[in-house]
N, C-alpha and C positions, 0 to 999 in steps of 0.2 A: 364432237368426236370426229366427224367427217373432215372438218377443217384441219384438225390436228394431223390426221393421216395424210391429207394432201400436202400440208407443209412438210411433214416428215419425208414424203416421197420426193418433193422438190429439193429439199436439203441434201438428201443422200445422192440424188441424181447429179446435183451441182457439184458435190464433193467428189464424186466419181469422175466427172468431166475434168475438174481441175487436176486431180491426180493423174488422169490419163495424159493431160497436157504436159505435165512435168516429166513423164517418162517416154515422151515421143509422140504424143497426140494420137495414140491408138484408139480406134473406135470400139473394139471388142469389149474392153473393160466397162465402158459406159453402157453398152447394151446389156451386158451381164448384170450390172448393178441395177439398171432400171427394171430388168426382168425379175430380179430378186425382190426388189421393193414391191413390184406389182403382185408377186406371189404372196409376200408377207401380208399385204393389205387384204388380198383375196382370202387368205386363211383366216385373218382376224374377223373379216366380215362374215364369212361362212360359219365359222365356229360360234361367233356371237349370235348369229341368227338361229343356229341349232339350239343353243342353250336357252333361247327364249321360246322354243317350241314346246308343245305339250309332252313330247317324248323325253325331254331332257331330265326330268325328275327320276324316272326309272333308270335311265342311262347312268346318272350320277350315283344313285344308290348301288347299282350293280357294279360299277367301276370301283367304288369304295369297298364293297364286299370282297371283290377279287384281290384288292391290295391287302386287306386284312387277312384274307386266306393265305396270301403269299407270305405274310409275316408269321402266320401259324405254322406253315410248312417249314419256314426257316428255323423255328423253334425245334422242329423234329431233329435237326442236325445236332443240336445240343443234347437231345434225348439219346440219339445214337452214340454220341461220344461218351455219355455217362453210363449207358448200358454196357458198352464194350469194355470200358475201363473197369467198371465194377465187377464184371464177370471174368476179368483177367487178373493176373498176379500183380501185386503192387509194384514190382520192379520193372514193369512194362507200361506203367500208366502214362508217363510223359510221351512215350512213343505213340500210343494210341490217340492221345489228345492232339498231338502234332499232326498226325495223319488226317484227323477230322478237320482241323483248321485248314490244312492244305486243300482237302477235297472240296469244301464249299467255296473257297476262293478260286481255285482252278476251275471248278464247275461253272461258276457264273461267267468267267472270262471266256472259256472255250465255247460255251453256249452262245455267247455274243459273237465270237470270231467265226463260228461255223454252224453250230448245231441248230439254232433256232430257225434259221432260214432254210435248213434242210428238212426239218419236221413240219414247218408251217410256212407256206402252204404245201410244201412237199411236192405234190404232183398236180397237174392240171386235172380238173374234174373229169372223171371217167377214164383216166389213163391207166389206172391200176398199176403203178410203177413199183419198182423194187429198190433201186439204189438212188435215193434222193441226194442232190448236190446242194451244199450250203454256201454261205457267203457271209460277209460282215453284216451285222444287224442294223446299221445306221439307216435312217429313213428321213426324208424331208417331211417336216410337219405339213400335213394337208388335212382338209376337212374329211376326206375319205378314210384317213387312218386314225382320226381322233374323235369320231362321232359314231352314232349308231349305223352309219353307212358301212363301217368296218365290222362292228359287233356291238354287244352291250357293254363294251369297255374299250379303252384306247389301245393302240398298238403297243405302247410302252408297258401298259399294265399286262397285256398278253405276254410280253417277253419276260417280265420279272416273275410272274406267277409260274410260267413253265420252267424258267431257269432254276427255281427252287426244287423242282422235281429232278432235274437233270443229274445232280451230283449224288442222288440217293443210291443209284446203282453201284457206284464206287464205294460208298459207305458200307453197303451190304458186304462187299468183298473184303473190306478192311477188317470187319469183325471175324470173318471166317479164317483169315490168314494171320490173325493176331499172334504175337509172342514169338514169332520166328522168321518173319519176312524181312528181307533187306529193304531198308527205307527207300533208297534211290530207285530200285527196280519197281517197287510198288507205285511210286509217284509217276514214273513213266507209264506203267500199265494203266493206272487210273485215268491219266490224262487222255490216252488213246481211246479207252473205253467210253468215256463221257463225250469226247469230242466227235468221234466217228461212229462207233458201234451203236450206241444208244439212239442217236437220231435216225439211223437207218431203220431199225425195227420199229421205232416210234412212228416213223412216217408211213409204215405199212398200214396202220390204222388211223392215226390222228392226222396224217398228212394226205389222206385220200388214196393210199396205196392199195395193193392187191388184196389185203385182208379186209379193208373197208368195203371194197367193191364186191366181196363175197358174203357180206353180212356178218362178219365177226363183230363181237361186242365186248368192249373192255372200258367201262365207264371212267375209271380213274387209275387203272394200271395194275391190276392183280398180276397180269402177265407182262405188260409193256414196261413196267417199272420194277416190280418185286420179283416176278419170275425171271426176268432178264438178269437182275443182279444176283439172284440165288444160283442160277446155273453158270454164270460167269465165275462165281465164288467156288462152285464145285470143281470146275476145271482147274482153277488156281490151287486149290487144296490138293488135288491129285498130283499136280506137278511139284508142289512144295513138299508134301509129306507131313506126317504128324509131328507134334512137339516131342522133344526128347523126354523119355520116361512115361509117355502116355500109354503105350502098349508094350508090355514086357512079359516075355514067356507066355504069350497067348492070353494074358490077363489085361483087363482095362483098369488103369489106375487113374482115379479122379485127380484132376489138377484144379483145385478150388479157386474161385475168384476171391479177391481180397475185400470186397465191400458190397454186401447185399443191399444196404441202404442206398448206395449210389446207383446200383442197377435198378432198384425199385423207383427211385426218382426219375431215372431215364425212361422207364416204361410209361410212367404217368405223363411225362412230357410228350412222349410219342402219342399217347392216347389223346391228349389235348390238341396236338398239332394235326392229328388225323381229321379232326372236324374241319380244318381248312383244306386238307389234302382231298377229302371226299366232297365236303360242302362247297368248296370253291370250284370243283369240277362241274357243277351245274352251269357255270359260266355266266350266270346272272343272279339277280336277287329274287328270283321267283319264290314267293312265300311257301307254296306247297312243296315244291321240289327240295328246297334247301332244308325245310323242317323234316321232310321225310328222310333225307339223307343223314341228317343228324341223328335221328332216331334209329335207323337201321345200323348205322355205324356203332352207336353205343350198345345196342342190343347184341350185335355180333361179338363185340369185344367182351361183354359180360358173359355171353354164352361160351366163348372160347376159354375164358378163365375157369368157369365151372367145369367144362369138359376136361380140361387138362388137370385140374385139381383132383377130380374123381378118378380119372384114369391113372394118374401117377400114384395116388394113394393106394389104389387097388393093386397095382402091379409092382410098385417099388416099396410098398409097405410103410411109407412115410409121406406126409404132406410136403411136397418139394416146392419151395418158393420159386426157384428158377424155372421150374416147369409151369407154375401158375403165371409167372410173368410172360413166358413165351406163349402161353395159351391166350393171353390178352392180345399179343401181337399177331398170333395166328388167326384169331377171329377178325381182327382188323384187316389183315391181308386178304382173308377169305371173302369179306363183303365188298372189297374195293371195286371189283369188276362189275358188281350189280347193285351198288348202293342205292341207285335211283329206280331200279326195276324190281328188286326183290322186296316183297312186303314184310312188315315187322315180324310176324310169326316165323316166317321162313328165314328171316335174318338171324333169329335166335338159333334155328336148326343149323344154318350155315356155320355160325360161330361154334356151336357145340361140336359139330363134326370136325371142324378145323382144329379145335382144342384137343380132341382125342387123337387126331391124325398126327399132330406135331409131337406128341409124346412118343408114339411108336416110331416116327421118323427119326427122331434124335437117337433113340435106342438102336435102331437099325444101322444108321451111319456109324455109330460107335462100334458096332459089332463087325462091320467090314473095314474098320480102321480108317475111316474118313474123319479126321480130327477137326472139329469145328467148335472152337471155344465158346461161342455164344449161341449156337443153334441157328445161325443165319440161313444155312442151306435149307433146313427143314421149314423154318418160319416163312421165308420169302419164296424159295423155289418150289417146294412141295405144296405148301398151302396156296401159293400163287396159281399153280395148276388147278387145284381143287376149286379155288374161288372163281376161276374163269369158267370151269365146267358147271359151277353152281348157278350161273346165269341161265343155262339151258335147263337145269334140273328144277329150279324154283321160280322161274319167270318165263315170260313169252318173248323176251328180247332177242333171242337167237337160238338156232338149232344146235344140238349136241355135236354134230359132225364138224361144223365149221369152228366151234369153240375148241374142240380137241385139236384140229389141224392148226388153228392159230396159236394156241398156247405151246404146243410142241414145236412149232416153227420158230417162235421167239426164243424158247429155251434152247433149242438146238443151235441157233445162230450164236447166241451168247456163249454157249459151251464150247463150240468150235473156235470162235474168236479167242476165248480165254486160253484154250489149249495151245493154239498156234502162237499167239503173241507172248503169253507168259512162258511158253516153252522156248521161244527164241531168246527171250530175255535171260532165261536160265543158261542157255548155251553161250550167249555173248558176255554177260556180266554177272551171272549168278543171281538167284532170287532168295537165297537163305543166308542168314548170318552164320558165323562160325559157332561150333559147339560151345566154345568158351564164352562167347558173347551171349549166347542164349542162356547159359547157366547163370552168368552174372546179371543179366537183365539188359534189355535193349535201351533202357533209359540211360544207363552209364555208357554202354558201347556205342550207341548211335548219337546220343545227345550230350553226354557228359554232365547230366544233371538228374536229380531224383525228384519224384513227386512228393515224397514224405521224408525229407532229410533229417528231421528231428526224431524219427522213430527208428530204433535200432533194428527192428525186424523187417523193415521195408525191403531190404535187398536179399533177405534169406528165403522169401516165399516165392 
């Protein structure tokens, strides 16, 4: 093996020398080529040595688990797409699916272009910064970035796992503004939200920023992901206004979704993906922590479902499926901040409270004429706040004061960012489709196609 590496180095160095001679016998390309070969050989030697060490087995398993978790979180984007489309009218299905295709694609690219290196490492240890600056994510392969010297996973695994989280905030907004938002305006807003705003608040905690320095605790993102998206959505809904016909003469008129089976499939996909969302946030394959997080995640989701079922049945007089589905999501959001620190019994209580809370929150926002077709503001924003506070209430991971300060700070930043940016877009290019386009459906108006062209009722609901 060593002989092969030596021969490779000599061959590449000789080739670089000959090439330099043909372009003017410059010495710099030769030196650069030799240095690159030396680095490559050094990386191969160092990486091979590490993989032969006793720690390589746990590193390999942990790295694989994070990659599987990244795939599970990716599946959540399919879940969001189906929940949103199922709870909306058939005439807007293509539009919702298109937005979700754009969001995950844009999210990965912008996180590579800027966001990842703004959130991680974010700030120097102990600096407690506020505005992290990003850069292109590319890195030269080195032993320090691809072995346990970096973490229990490689630098590339770190990027792809965190990139799956990044677009979630924009997806939350997508559901709240569904059925009346102008596509081009939403695409611009979503890009700015994911590329710049999300990494800033994320770096406050996960990049060693000021919240981290003060002892704030958010294991997998009740505030940093879900609360952030929920309050950005609230700002956009306020700027955008309700759907036509939703509130008439002081009365709330239900606008029913076209496919409860599709919405139910979406929630179960989200439930599945959440095992990667929370379980992967352990950031290694520690058997105790990963299994604990799986159990607390499942118990909280089940508790959220039961809490919302009982509450909606009592107060709405009928067992409401949409409330039950949002109860599952409320429980999942509620446990996300403390999935590794809240023990199983208290995880059930966390889920139950979140399930009750989401019902009253959805009813409350409807009463004040905040039109959220899928309940995203309540599920992610309100339950994101509660889940962050639950860490202080049901575990010893953090104090109540810093949890309250942290969750309100993240929510306030997202809300103000949403008001300013979406408000500017409203002034510059408009954020809402025309009344005629809204009545006909965004599928025809924005895309010129229908999700269900063979069904005559598709455009009438």
